[in-house]
N, C-alpha and C positions, 0 to 999 in steps of 0.2 A: 486102242491106239491113243496117243497123246498128241495134241496140237499145241504149238508154241509160236507166238509172233512177238517180235520186238520192234518198236517204232521209235524213231528219233525225229522230232519235229522242231525245226529251228525257227526262232522268232527274232524280230528286230531288237528286242531287249530282254534282259532277265525279268523285268517287271511284267511284261506281257506273258512270258512263260509261266510265271507264278500265278498270274491272274487266271489264265486258262486252267491251270492245275486246281486252284481253289474252286473254280466254277464247276468243274467236272467231278471232283473227288466225291461229293455226296451221292452222285448217281451210281457209284461203284461200291457202296456199302453192302448192298444186298445182291449178291450174285449166286447162281446155283452152286451147291456144295462141291461140284466137280470142276469148278472154274475158279481161277484166281486172276486178279488184276492188280498189278503193282504199277504205281505212277510216282514220278518224282520230277523235280526241275533240277537241271544241271546248267547253271549259267543261263543262257538264253535258249536252252533246249528243253523240250518236254520229252521225258522218257516214259514209255509205256511198254509193259510186258504182260501178255495174256497167255495163260496156260489153261488147258482144259482136256478132260478125257471124254467129254461129250461127243456126240456124233458131229461130223463135219458141218452139216447145215446149221446146227445149233451154235457151233463155234463161230461160223461166219456171221450169223445174226448178232451175236454178242459183239463181234468186231464192228459190224455195220452200225449198231446202236451207239457204241462208244465214239466212232468217228463222227456220227451226226451230232453227238453232244459236244465234241471238240469243235466242230465247225460252228455250232451255235455260240459257243463261248468265245471263239475268235471274232465272230461278227459283233458280239456285244462289246468285246474289248476294243475293237476298231471304232465302234460308235462312241465309246467313252473317251477316245483320244482327241 
């Protein structure tokens, strides 16, 4: 089975969306071979798509890890404002 999730996260500005993307992108360089993570900024939105043929618990762990990284990047970006 294949699991897919798409996330669109809106920010107050394109600058913040780009900052979060830059902060999180290095964390997604090395993912298991059966998992793909695509991320981009579209104006003030962060777009994320995760696909995986791994078992559901593994897919959910990947999603949770990514969301925690996004949350940390948002807190850092808020602190820099």
